[in-house]
Every structure is written in C-alpha cells, then in structure tokens.
PDB file of N, CA, C and O in Angstrom:
ATOM      1  N   MET A   1      42.590 236.535 245.733  1.00  0.00           N
ATOM      2  CA  MET A   1      42.954 235.927 247.123  1.00  0.00           C
ATOM      3  C   MET A   1      44.158 236.692 247.465  1.00  0.00           C
ATOM      4  O   MET A   1      44.860 237.000 246.502  1.00  0.00           O
ATOM      5  N   PRO A   2      44.614 237.128 248.827  1.00  0.00           N
ATOM      6  CA  PRO A   2      45.949 237.782 249.297  1.00  0.00           C
ATOM      7  C   PRO A   2      47.142 236.414 248.592  1.00  0.00           C
ATOM      8  O   PRO A   2      46.909 235.372 247.979  1.00  0.00           O
ATOM      9  N   GLU A   3      48.232 236.972 248.985  1.00  0.00           N
ATOM     10  CA  GLU A   3      49.425 235.898 248.715  1.00  0.00           C
ATOM     11  C   GLU A   3      49.573 234.892 249.821  1.00  0.00           C
ATOM     12  O   GLU A   3      49.595 235.210 251.011  1.00  0.00           O
ATOM     13  N   GLY A   4      49.698 233.358 249.260  1.00  0.00           N
ATOM     14  CA  GLY A   4      49.513 232.951 250.899  1.00  0.00           C
ATOM     15  C   GLY A   4      47.905 231.979 251.241  1.00  0.00           C
ATOM     16  O   GLY A   4      47.670 230.934 251.847  1.00  0.00           O
ATOM     17  N   GLU A   5      47.212 232.797 250.625  1.00  0.00           N
ATOM     18  CA  GLU A   5      45.902 232.674 251.064  1.00  0.00           C
ATOM     19  C   GLU A   5      45.071 230.996 250.227  1.00  0.00           C
ATOM     20  O   GLU A   5      44.570 230.961 249.103  1.00  0.00           O
ATOM     21  N   LYS A   6      45.108 230.584 250.572  1.00  0.00           N
ATOM     22  CA  LYS A   6      44.093 229.550 249.799  1.00  0.00           C
ATOM     23  C   LYS A   6      42.590 228.641 250.264  1.00  0.00           C
ATOM     24  O   LYS A   6      42.258 228.206 251.367  1.00  0.00           O
ATOM     25  N   ARG A   7      41.942 228.586 249.033  1.00  0.00           N
ATOM     26  CA  ARG A   7      40.274 228.464 249.598  1.00  0.00           C
ATOM     27  C   ARG A   7      40.779 226.751 249.171  1.00  0.00           C
ATOM     28  O   ARG A   7      41.399 226.223 248.247  1.00  0.00           O
ATOM     29  N   LEU A   8      39.915 226.177 250.788  1.00  0.00           N
ATOM     30  CA  LEU A   8      39.669 224.499 250.521  1.00  0.00           C
ATOM     31  C   LEU A   8      38.332 224.398 250.922  1.00  0.00           C
ATOM     32  O   LEU A   8      37.650 224.624 251.922  1.00  0.00           O
ATOM     33  N   LYS A   9      38.149 223.800 249.304  1.00  0.00           N
ATOM     34  CA  LYS A   9      36.268 223.047 249.710  1.00  0.00           C
ATOM     35  C   LYS A   9      36.717 221.703 250.333  1.00  0.00           C
ATOM     36  O   LYS A   9      37.498 220.790 250.061  1.00  0.00           O
ATOM     37  N   ILE A  10      35.732 222.075 251.418  1.00  0.00           N
ATOM     38  CA  ILE A  10      35.388 220.852 252.129  1.00  0.00           C
ATOM     39  C   ILE A  10      33.990 220.992 251.900  1.00  0.00           C
ATOM     40  O   ILE A  10      33.495 222.015 251.427  1.00  0.00           O
ATOM     41  N   MET A  11      33.182 219.723 252.310  1.00  0.00           N
ATOM     42  CA  MET A  11      31.788 219.520 252.955  1.00  0.00           C
ATOM     43  C   MET A  11      31.133 220.245 254.003  1.00  0.00           C
ATOM     44  O   MET A  11      31.555 220.448 255.141  1.00  0.00           O
ATOM     45  N   LYS A  12      29.866 220.677 253.399  1.00  0.00           N
ATOM     46  CA  LYS A  12      29.572 221.625 254.621  1.00  0.00           C
ATOM     47  C   LYS A  12      28.818 220.656 255.821  1.00  0.00           C
ATOM     48  O   LYS A  12      27.725 220.110 255.675  1.00  0.00           O
ATOM     49  N   ASP A  13      29.550 220.595 256.857  1.00  0.00           N
ATOM     50  CA  ASP A  13      28.881 219.830 257.883  1.00  0.00           C
ATOM     51  C   ASP A  13      29.097 220.556 259.437  1.00  0.00           C
ATOM     52  O   ASP A  13      30.151 220.195 259.961  1.00  0.00           O
ATOM     53  N   ALA A  14      28.615 221.120 259.921  1.00  0.00           N
ATOM     54  CA  ALA A  14      28.269 221.525 260.904  1.00  0.00           C
ATOM     55  C   ALA A  14      29.255 221.126 262.650  1.00  0.00           C
ATOM     56  O   ALA A  14      29.611 221.770 263.636  1.00  0.00           O
ATOM     57  N   SER A  15      29.340 219.638 262.143  1.00  0.00           N
ATOM     58  CA  SER A  15      29.919 218.806 263.250  1.00  0.00           C
ATOM     59  C   SER A  15      31.434 219.109 263.026  1.00  0.00           C
ATOM     60  O   SER A  15      32.188 219.078 263.999  1.00  0.00           O
ATOM     61  N   LEU A  16      32.092 219.514 261.295  1.00  0.00           N
ATOM     62  CA  LEU A  16      33.252 219.646 261.550  1.00  0.00           C
ATOM     63  C   LEU A  16      34.392 220.508 261.914  1.00  0.00           C
ATOM     64  O   LEU A  16      34.801 221.493 261.301  1.00  0.00           O
ATOM     65  N   ARG A  17      34.873 219.956 263.077  1.00  0.00           N
ATOM     66  CA  ARG A  17      36.264 220.759 263.576  1.00  0.00           C
ATOM     67  C   ARG A  17      37.586 220.033 262.704  1.00  0.00           C
ATOM     68  O   ARG A  17      37.679 219.019 262.012  1.00  0.00           O
ATOM     69  N   ALA A  18      38.570 221.141 263.134  1.00  0.00           N
ATOM     70  CA  ALA A  18      39.648 220.772 263.227  1.00  0.00           C
ATOM     71  C   ALA A  18      40.577 221.762 263.040  1.00  0.00           C
ATOM     72  O   ALA A  18      40.107 222.688 262.378  1.00  0.00           O
ATOM     73  N   ILE A  19      42.056 221.965 263.469  1.00  0.00           N
ATOM     74  CA  ILE A  19      43.189 222.892 263.605  1.00  0.00           C
ATOM     75  C   ILE A  19      43.576 222.914 261.807  1.00  0.00           C
ATOM     76  O   ILE A  19      43.598 221.799 261.284  1.00  0.00           O
ATOM     77  N   LEU A  20      43.802 223.844 261.105  1.00  0.00           N
ATOM     78  CA  LEU A  20      44.864 223.628 259.963  1.00  0.00           C
ATOM     79  C   LEU A  20      45.860 224.360 260.496  1.00  0.00           C
ATOM     80  O   LEU A  20      45.882 225.371 261.198  1.00  0.00           O
ATOM     81  N   ILE A  21      46.894 223.475 259.907  1.00  0.00           N
ATOM     82  CA  ILE A  21      48.738 224.009 260.174  1.00  0.00           C
ATOM     83  C   ILE A  21      49.617 223.649 258.916  1.00  0.00           C
ATOM     84  O   ILE A  21      49.792 222.550 258.391  1.00  0.00           O
ATOM     85  N   GLY A  22      50.217 225.130 258.515  1.00  0.00           N
ATOM     86  CA  GLY A  22      51.300 224.621 258.002  1.00  0.00           C
ATOM     87  C   GLY A  22      52.555 224.034 257.627  1.00  0.00           C
ATOM     88  O   GLY A  22      53.131 223.836 256.557  1.00  0.00           O
ATOM     89  N   ASP A  23      52.820 223.801 258.925  1.00  0.00           N
ATOM     90  CA  ASP A  23      54.519 223.670 259.650  1.00  0.00           C
ATOM     91  C   ASP A  23      54.243 221.986 259.800  1.00  0.00           C
ATOM     92  O   ASP A  23      53.035 221.982 260.035  1.00  0.00           O
ATOM     93  N   PRO A  24      54.560 220.939 259.799  1.00  0.00           N
ATOM     94  CA  PRO A  24      54.204 219.940 259.669  1.00  0.00           C
ATOM     95  C   PRO A  24      55.163 219.539 261.525  1.00  0.00           C
ATOM     96  O   PRO A  24      55.022 218.549 262.242  1.00  0.00           O
ATOM     97  N   ASP A  25      55.774 220.386 261.667  1.00  0.00           N
ATOM     98  CA  ASP A  25      56.406 219.953 262.771  1.00  0.00           C
ATOM     99  C   ASP A  25      56.173 221.013 263.817  1.00  0.00           C
ATOM    100  O   ASP A  25      57.025 220.962 264.704  1.00  0.00           O
ATOM    101  N   TRP A  26      55.229 222.002 263.982  1.00  0.00           N
ATOM    102  CA  TRP A  26      54.270 223.286 264.471  1.00  0.00           C
ATOM    103  C   TRP A  26      53.339 222.363 265.727  1.00  0.00           C
ATOM    104  O   TRP A  26      52.376 221.675 265.388  1.00  0.00           O
ATOM    105  N   ARG A  27      53.720 222.456 266.967  1.00  0.00           N
ATOM    106  CA  ARG A  27      53.085 222.306 267.775  1.00  0.00           C
ATOM    107  C   ARG A  27      52.635 223.634 269.215  1.00  0.00           C
ATOM    108  O   ARG A  27      53.376 224.399 269.832  1.00  0.00           O
ATOM    109  N   PRO A  28      51.705 223.493 269.268  1.00  0.00           N
ATOM    110  CA  PRO A  28      51.365 224.501 270.934  1.00  0.00           C
ATOM    111  C   PRO A  28      52.230 224.623 271.570  1.00  0.00           C
ATOM    112  O   PRO A  28      53.026 223.726 271.292  1.00  0.00           O
ATOM    113  N   THR A  29      52.747 225.495 272.633  1.00  0.00           N
ATOM    114  CA  THR A  29      52.957 225.553 273.718  1.00  0.00           C
ATOM    115  C   THR A  29      52.309 224.783 274.989  1.00  0.00           C
ATOM    116  O   THR A  29      51.295 225.217 275.534  1.00  0.00           O
ATOM    117  N   PRO A  30      52.995 223.566 275.435  1.00  0.00           N
ATOM    118  CA  PRO A  30      52.347 222.797 276.409  1.00  0.00           C
ATOM    119  C   PRO A  30      52.488 223.597 277.449  1.00  0.00           C
ATOM    120  O   PRO A  30      53.463 224.303 277.706  1.00  0.00           O
ATOM    121  N   ILE A  31      51.203 223.446 278.230  1.00  0.00           N
ATOM    122  CA  ILE A  31      50.634 224.291 279.384  1.00  0.00           C
ATOM    123  C   ILE A  31      50.545 223.307 280.495  1.00  0.00           C
ATOM    124  O   ILE A  31      50.520 222.084 280.356  1.00  0.00           O
ATOM    125  N   SER A  32      50.493 224.066 281.778  1.00  0.00           N
ATOM    126  CA  SER A  32      51.100 223.390 283.181  1.00  0.00           C
ATOM    127  C   SER A  32      49.433 222.418 283.394  1.00  0.00           C
ATOM    128  O   SER A  32      48.375 223.048 283.423  1.00  0.00           O
ATOM    129  N   SER A  33      49.457 220.954 283.517  1.00  0.00           N
ATOM    130  CA  SER A  33      48.975 220.367 283.732  1.00  0.00           C
ATOM    131  C   SER A  33      48.584 219.513 285.411  1.00  0.00           C
ATOM    132  O   SER A  33      47.673 218.703 285.585  1.00  0.00           O
ATOM    133  N   MET A  34      49.520 219.974 286.401  1.00  0.00           N
ATOM    134  CA  MET A  34      49.513 219.514 287.168  1.00  0.00           C
ATOM    135  C   MET A  34      51.056 219.279 288.138  1.00  0.00           C
ATOM    136  O   MET A  34      52.181 219.060 287.690  1.00  0.00           O
ATOM    137  N   TRP A  35      50.669 219.403 289.430  1.00  0.00           N
ATOM    138  CA  TRP A  35      52.066 219.195 289.743  1.00  0.00           C
ATOM    139  C   TRP A  35      52.178 217.570 290.209  1.00  0.00           C
ATOM    140  O   TRP A  35      51.041 217.235 289.875  1.00  0.00           O
ATOM    141  N   VAL A  36      52.638 216.638 290.622  1.00  0.00           N
ATOM    142  CA  VAL A  36      53.480 215.867 291.161  1.00  0.00           C
ATOM    143  C   VAL A  36      54.711 215.662 291.738  1.00  0.00           C
ATOM    144  O   VAL A  36      55.795 215.901 291.207  1.00  0.00           O
ATOM    145  N   ASP A  37      54.484 215.127 293.050  1.00  0.00           N
ATOM    146  CA  ASP A  37      55.417 214.846 294.275  1.00  0.00           C
ATOM    147  C   ASP A  37      56.126 213.792 293.939  1.00  0.00           C
ATOM    148  O   ASP A  37      55.576 212.742 294.271  1.00  0.00           O
ATOM    149  N   GLU A  38      57.335 213.647 293.303  1.00  0.00           N
ATOM    150  CA  GLU A  38      58.024 212.873 292.939  1.00  0.00           C
ATOM    151  C   GLU A  38      58.546 211.523 293.817  1.00  0.00           C
ATOM    152  O   GLU A  38      58.877 210.366 293.558  1.00  0.00           O
ATOM    153  N   ALA A  39      58.416 212.390 295.029  1.00  0.00           N
ATOM    154  CA  ALA A  39      58.829 211.032 296.185  1.00  0.00           C
ATOM    155  C   ALA A  39      58.021 210.038 296.279  1.00  0.00           C
ATOM    156  O   ALA A  39      58.413 208.920 296.610  1.00  0.00           O
ATOM    157  N   ASP A  40      56.670 210.340 295.976  1.00  0.00           N
ATOM    158  CA  ASP A  40      54.918 209.178 296.061  1.00  0.00           C
ATOM    159  C   ASP A  40      54.018 209.427 295.205  1.00  0.00           C
ATOM    160  O   ASP A  40      52.852 209.082 295.398  1.00  0.00           O
ATOM    161  N   GLY A  41      54.431 210.100 294.065  1.00  0.00           N
ATOM    162  CA  GLY A  41      53.144 210.138 292.809  1.00  0.00           C
ATOM    163  C   GLY A  41      52.432 211.036 293.827  1.00  0.00           C
ATOM    164  O   GLY A  41      53.536 211.581 293.827  1.00  0.00           O
ATOM    165  N   THR A  42      51.912 211.521 294.433  1.00  0.00           N
ATOM    166  CA  THR A  42      50.614 212.120 294.192  1.00  0.00           C
ATOM    167  C   THR A  42      50.724 213.906 293.854  1.00  0.00           C
ATOM    168  O   THR A  42      51.665 214.664 294.087  1.00  0.00           O
ATOM    169  N   GLU A  43      49.597 214.149 293.328  1.00  0.00           N
ATOM    170  CA  GLU A  43      49.246 214.976 292.609  1.00  0.00           C
ATOM    171  C   GLU A  43      48.952 216.147 293.533  1.00  0.00           C
ATOM    172  O   GLU A  43      48.238 215.948 294.516  1.00  0.00           O
ATOM    173  N   HIS A  44      49.309 217.011 293.359  1.00  0.00           N
ATOM    174  CA  HIS A  44      48.932 218.485 293.758  1.00  0.00           C
ATOM    175  C   HIS A  44      48.407 219.713 292.765  1.00  0.00           C
ATOM    176  O   HIS A  44      48.328 219.770 291.537  1.00  0.00           O
ATOM    177  N   ALA A  45      48.089 220.649 293.783  1.00  0.00           N
ATOM    178  CA  ALA A  45      47.253 221.830 292.684  1.00  0.00           C
ATOM    179  C   ALA A  45      49.031 222.589 292.442  1.00  0.00           C
ATOM    180  O   ALA A  45      49.364 223.169 291.407  1.00  0.00           O
ATOM    181  N   GLY A  46      49.585 222.467 293.176  1.00  0.00           N
ATOM    182  CA  GLY A  46      50.911 223.408 292.756  1.00  0.00           C
ATOM    183  C   GLY A  46      52.195 222.733 293.603  1.00  0.00           C
ATOM    184  O   GLY A  46      51.949 221.607 294.035  1.00  0.00           O
ATOM    185  N   PRO A  47      53.005 223.055 293.783  1.00  0.00           N
ATOM    186  CA  PRO A  47      54.467 222.854 294.244  1.00  0.00           C
ATOM    187  C   PRO A  47      54.332 222.887 295.986  1.00  0.00           C
ATOM    188  O   PRO A  47      54.617 223.893 296.635  1.00  0.00           O
ATOM    189  N   VAL A  48      54.004 222.020 296.402  1.00  0.00           N
ATOM    190  CA  VAL A  48      53.724 222.430 297.682  1.00  0.00           C
ATOM    191  C   VAL A  48      54.762 221.291 298.423  1.00  0.00           C
ATOM    192  O   VAL A  48      54.091 220.844 299.353  1.00  0.00           O
ATOM    193  N   THR A  49      55.853 220.745 298.428  1.00  0.00           N
ATOM    194  CA  THR A  49      56.616 220.666 298.644  1.00  0.00           C
ATOM    195  C   THR A  49      58.008 220.406 297.914  1.00  0.00           C
ATOM    196  O   THR A  49      57.803 220.028 296.761  1.00  0.00           O
ATOM    197  N   VAL A  50      59.093 220.475 298.168  1.00  0.00           N
ATOM    198  CA  VAL A  50      60.307 220.656 297.719  1.00  0.00           C
ATOM    199  C   VAL A  50      59.743 219.421 296.475  1.00  0.00           C
ATOM    200  O   VAL A  50      59.158 219.850 295.480  1.00  0.00           O
ATOM    201  N   SER A  51      59.849 218.728 296.549  1.00  0.00           N
ATOM    202  CA  SER A  51      59.743 217.293 295.363  1.00  0.00           C
ATOM    203  C   SER A  51      59.101 217.095 294.308  1.00  0.00           C
ATOM    204  O   SER A  51      59.206 216.324 293.354  1.00  0.00           O
ATOM    205  N   CYS A  52      57.873 218.545 294.854  1.00  0.00           N
ATOM    206  CA  CYS A  52      56.991 218.700 293.499  1.00  0.00           C
ATOM    207  C   CYS A  52      57.515 219.140 291.943  1.00  0.00           C
ATOM    208  O   CYS A  52      58.075 220.199 291.659  1.00  0.00           O
ATOM    209  N   ARG A  53      57.238 218.232 291.187  1.00  0.00           N
ATOM    210  CA  ARG A  53      57.759 219.015 289.437  1.00  0.00           C
ATOM    211  C   ARG A  53      56.430 219.312 288.824  1.00  0.00           C
ATOM    212  O   ARG A  53      55.402 218.848 289.320  1.00  0.00           O
ATOM    213  N   GLU A  54      56.417 220.030 287.819  1.00  0.00           N
ATOM    214  CA  GLU A  54      55.544 220.117 287.022  1.00  0.00           C
ATOM    215  C   GLU A  54      55.248 219.992 286.042  1.00  0.00           C
ATOM    216  O   GLU A  54      55.657 220.702 285.124  1.00  0.00           O
ATOM    217  N   HIS A  55      54.208 218.777 285.876  1.00  0.00           N
ATOM    218  CA  HIS A  55      53.890 218.162 284.616  1.00  0.00           C
ATOM    219  C   HIS A  55      53.382 218.904 283.407  1.00  0.00           C
ATOM    220  O   HIS A  55      52.162 219.064 283.438  1.00  0.00           O
ATOM    221  N   ARG A  56      53.902 219.325 282.508  1.00  0.00           N
ATOM    222  CA  ARG A  56      53.197 220.175 281.217  1.00  0.00           C
ATOM    223  C   ARG A  56      52.826 218.839 280.004  1.00  0.00           C
ATOM    224  O   ARG A  56      53.561 217.880 279.765  1.00  0.00           O
ATOM    225  N   ASP A  57      51.732 219.080 279.490  1.00  0.00           N
ATOM    226  CA  ASP A  57      50.770 218.874 278.414  1.00  0.00           C
ATOM    227  C   ASP A  57      50.366 219.691 277.457  1.00  0.00           C
ATOM    228  O   ASP A  57      49.787 220.714 277.820  1.00  0.00           O
ATOM    229  N   LEU A  58      50.562 219.456 276.040  1.00  0.00           N
ATOM    230  CA  LEU A  58      49.860 219.750 275.128  1.00  0.00           C
ATOM    231  C   LEU A  58      48.338 220.049 275.532  1.00  0.00           C
ATOM    232  O   LEU A  58      47.781 219.143 276.151  1.00  0.00           O
ATOM    233  N   PRO A  59      47.510 221.339 275.228  1.00  0.00           N
ATOM    234  CA  PRO A  59      46.474 222.118 275.587  1.00  0.00           C
ATOM    235  C   PRO A  59      45.299 220.789 274.871  1.00  0.00           C
ATOM    236  O   PRO A  59      45.494 220.334 273.744  1.00  0.00           O
ATOM    237  N   PRO A  60      44.308 220.401 275.619  1.00  0.00           N
ATOM    238  CA  PRO A  60      43.115 219.453 275.414  1.00  0.00           C
ATOM    239  C   PRO A  60      42.865 220.179 273.972  1.00  0.00           C
ATOM    240  O   PRO A  60      42.985 219.338 273.081  1.00  0.00           O
ATOM    241  N   LEU A  61      42.546 221.513 273.448  1.00  0.00           N
ATOM    242  CA  LEU A  61      42.130 221.786 271.949  1.00  0.00           C
ATOM    243  C   LEU A  61      42.870 221.198 270.942  1.00  0.00           C
ATOM    244  O   LEU A  61      42.399 221.096 269.809  1.00  0.00           O
ATOM    245  N   TRP A  62      44.166 220.731 271.272  1.00  0.00           N
ATOM    246  CA  TRP A  62      44.925 220.347 270.171  1.00  0.00           C
ATOM    247  C   TRP A  62      45.150 218.809 270.582  1.00  0.00           C
ATOM    248  O   TRP A  62      45.651 218.124 269.690  1.00  0.00           O
ATOM    249  N   THR A  63      44.835 218.105 271.895  1.00  0.00           N
ATOM    250  CA  THR A  63      44.525 216.365 271.706  1.00  0.00           C
ATOM    251  C   THR A  63      43.420 216.147 271.538  1.00  0.00           C
ATOM    252  O   THR A  63      43.069 214.970 271.466  1.00  0.00           O
ATOM    253  N   ASP A  64      42.525 217.129 271.423  1.00  0.00           N
ATOM    254  CA  ASP A  64      40.939 216.460 271.536  1.00  0.00           C
ATOM    255  C   ASP A  64      40.305 216.584 269.676  1.00  0.00           C
ATOM    256  O   ASP A  64      39.418 215.815 269.307  1.00  0.00           O
ATOM    257  N   THR A  65      40.660 217.197 269.105  1.00  0.00           N
ATOM    258  CA  THR A  65      40.804 217.702 268.267  1.00  0.00           C
ATOM    259  C   THR A  65      41.444 217.088 266.947  1.00  0.00           C
ATOM    260  O   THR A  65      42.436 216.389 267.156  1.00  0.00           O
ATOM    261  N   GLU A  66      41.077 217.219 265.730  1.00  0.00           N
ATOM    262  CA  GLU A  66      41.359 216.634 264.198  1.00  0.00           C
ATOM    263  C   GLU A  66      42.501 217.447 263.842  1.00  0.00           C
ATOM    264  O   GLU A  66      42.308 218.571 264.306  1.00  0.00           O
ATOM    265  N   ILE A  67      43.460 217.393 263.307  1.00  0.00           N
ATOM    266  CA  ILE A  67      44.796 218.064 262.795  1.00  0.00           C
ATOM    267  C   ILE A  67      44.578 217.632 261.624  1.00  0.00           C
ATOM    268  O   ILE A  67      44.495 216.432 261.361  1.00  0.00           O
ATOM    269  N   TRP A  68      44.395 219.073 260.329  1.00  0.00           N
ATOM    270  CA  TRP A  68      44.791 218.883 259.285  1.00  0.00           C
ATOM    271  C   TRP A  68      46.453 219.738 258.471  1.00  0.00           C
ATOM    272  O   TRP A  68      46.598 220.945 258.278  1.00  0.00           O
ATOM    273  N   GLN A  69      47.092 219.039 258.268  1.00  0.00           N
ATOM    274  CA  GLN A  69      48.341 219.780 257.876  1.00  0.00           C
ATOM    275  C   GLN A  69      48.309 219.882 256.368  1.00  0.00           C
ATOM    276  O   GLN A  69      48.087 218.933 255.617  1.00  0.00           O
ATOM    277  N   TRP A  70      48.496 220.840 256.084  1.00  0.00           N
ATOM    278  CA  TRP A  70      48.624 221.520 254.442  1.00  0.00           C
ATOM    279  C   TRP A  70      50.064 221.028 254.262  1.00  0.00           C
ATOM    280  O   TRP A  70      50.954 221.058 255.112  1.00  0.00           O
ATOM    281  N   ASN A  71      50.143 220.526 252.886  1.00  0.00           N
ATOM    282  CA  ASN A  71      51.088 219.713 252.172  1.00  0.00           C
ATOM    283  C   ASN A  71      51.187 220.820 250.984  1.00  0.00           C
ATOM    284  O   ASN A  71      50.487 220.667 249.983  1.00  0.00           O
ATOM    285  N   ALA A  72      51.846 221.663 251.071  1.00  0.00           N
ATOM    286  CA  ALA A  72      52.637 222.985 249.993  1.00  0.00           C
ATOM    287  C   ALA A  72      52.803 222.518 248.566  1.00  0.00           C
ATOM    288  O   ALA A  72      52.311 222.873 247.495  1.00  0.00           O
ATOM    289  N   ALA A  73      53.629 221.641 248.914  1.00  0.00           N
ATOM    290  CA  ALA A  73      53.999 220.880 247.391  1.00  0.00           C
ATOM    291  C   ALA A  73      53.547 220.015 246.658  1.00  0.00           C
ATOM    292  O   ALA A  73      53.975 219.737 245.538  1.00  0.00           O
ATOM    293  N   ALA A  74      52.116 219.221 247.550  1.00  0.00           N
ATOM    294  CA  ALA A  74      51.256 218.581 246.781  1.00  0.00           C
ATOM    295  C   ALA A  74      49.713 218.958 246.879  1.00  0.00           C
ATOM    296  O   ALA A  74      48.772 218.235 246.551  1.00  0.00           O
ATOM    297  N   HIS A  75      49.657 220.238 247.397  1.00  0.00           N
ATOM    298  CA  HIS A  75      48.348 221.189 247.525  1.00  0.00           C
ATOM    299  C   HIS A  75      47.465 220.011 248.149  1.00  0.00           C
ATOM    300  O   HIS A  75      46.371 219.509 247.889  1.00  0.00           O
ATOM    301  N   THR A  76      47.998 219.906 248.650  1.00  0.00           N
ATOM    302  CA  THR A  76      46.523 218.896 249.400  1.00  0.00           C
ATOM    303  C   THR A  76      46.785 219.041 251.140  1.00  0.00           C
ATOM    304  O   THR A  76      47.824 219.396 251.696  1.00  0.00           O
ATOM    305  N   LEU A  77      45.155 218.542 251.927  1.00  0.00           N
ATOM    306  CA  LEU A  77      45.903 217.943 253.138  1.00  0.00           C
ATOM    307  C   LEU A  77      46.259 216.738 253.774  1.00  0.00           C
ATOM    308  O   LEU A  77      45.905 215.699 253.217  1.00  0.00           O
ATOM    309  N   VAL A  78      46.976 216.660 254.977  1.00  0.00           N
ATOM    310  CA  VAL A  78      47.047 215.834 255.550  1.00  0.00           C
ATOM    311  C   VAL A  78      46.306 215.373 256.962  1.00  0.00           C
ATOM    312  O   VAL A  78      46.548 215.715 258.120  1.00  0.00           O
ATOM    313  N   MET A  79      45.416 214.560 256.482  1.00  0.00           N
ATOM    314  CA  MET A  79      44.091 214.214 258.142  1.00  0.00           C
ATOM    315  C   MET A  79      44.688 213.727 259.013  1.00  0.00           C
ATOM    316  O   MET A  79      44.988 212.553 258.797  1.00  0.00           O
ATOM    317  N   HIS A  80      45.143 214.304 260.346  1.00  0.00           N
ATOM    318  CA  HIS A  80      45.564 213.667 261.344  1.00  0.00           C
ATOM    319  C   HIS A  80      44.373 213.243 262.115  1.00  0.00           C
ATOM    320  O   HIS A  80      43.590 214.151 262.395  1.00  0.00           O
ATOM    321  N   PRO A  81      44.024 211.842 262.586  1.00  0.00           N
ATOM    322  CA  PRO A  81      43.131 211.394 263.392  1.00  0.00           C
ATOM    323  C   PRO A  81      43.046 212.264 265.187  1.00  0.00           C
ATOM    324  O   PRO A  81      44.187 212.501 265.583  1.00  0.00           O
ATOM    325  N   THR A  82      42.019 212.681 266.124  1.00  0.00           N
ATOM    326  CA  THR A  82      41.667 213.150 267.265  1.00  0.00           C
ATOM    327  C   THR A  82      42.678 212.303 267.944  1.00  0.00           C
ATOM    328  O   THR A  82      42.406 211.103 267.985  1.00  0.00           O
ATOM    329  N   GLY A  83      44.269 212.857 268.720  1.00  0.00           N
ATOM    330  CA  GLY A  83      45.070 212.831 269.393  1.00  0.00           C
ATOM    331  C   GLY A  83      46.215 211.989 268.729  1.00  0.00           C
ATOM    332  O   GLY A  83      46.813 211.241 269.503  1.00  0.00           O
ATOM    333  N   THR A  84      46.461 211.990 267.923  1.00  0.00           N
ATOM    334  CA  THR A  84      47.382 211.277 266.982  1.00  0.00           C
ATOM    335  C   THR A  84      48.673 212.150 266.842  1.00  0.00           C
ATOM    336  O   THR A  84      49.731 211.545 266.669  1.00  0.00           O
ATOM    337  N   VAL A  85      48.684 213.341 266.893  1.00  0.00           N
ATOM    338  CA  VAL A  85      49.509 214.307 266.593  1.00  0.00           C
ATOM    339  C   VAL A  85      49.971 215.020 267.949  1.00  0.00           C
ATOM    340  O   VAL A  85      49.291 215.848 268.554  1.00  0.00           O
ATOM    341  N   ALA A  86      51.515 214.464 268.411  1.00  0.00           N
ATOM    342  CA  ALA A  86      51.643 214.828 269.928  1.00  0.00           C
ATOM    343  C   ALA A  86      53.120 215.154 269.751  1.00  0.00           C
ATOM    344  O   ALA A  86      53.789 215.530 270.713  1.00  0.00           O
TER     345      ALA A  86
END
C-alpha cells in the first residue's frame, strides 16, 4: 500500500454512504444558498436590492451524509451522524 493509505474493513452494505476525512477541523467551502433582503427578510434569487445579503451554507452532501473522521493516533474511525458536523 502507498504511504498514508489505510484499508478499512466495513460491512458490505450497498446503502452505506459516508464522507471520510482525516482532519477533524476540515469543512468544505460554504456555497451560496440564497439572498435575503435584510430590510424585510424576503428571499431572492440574487441581489435585487441594496439591502440583499448572500447567505452561505455548507453543501447539501456534507449536511445530508454521515461524516467519518479518521483518528490517526488511535487508528479508529469517529462516526458523526448526518447533520451533526457543521
């Protein structure tokens, strides 16, 4: 195996879906989710007024999937349920 590569034994389950990360502090870059007029709270598709501000959220794949974080010191996986790592 190449240096740094680890093989993980997991159950064979076609429904298993997770994101594996090595750094517990890493997060994906937030994406634009909507524009909100701060004067009245109205949502817009873009900056239609001067008081519109862009709201950014983590990508849906990140918030809708289990996150598994590799703990290199303990050689174990730390499993975080869907939507708990923000």
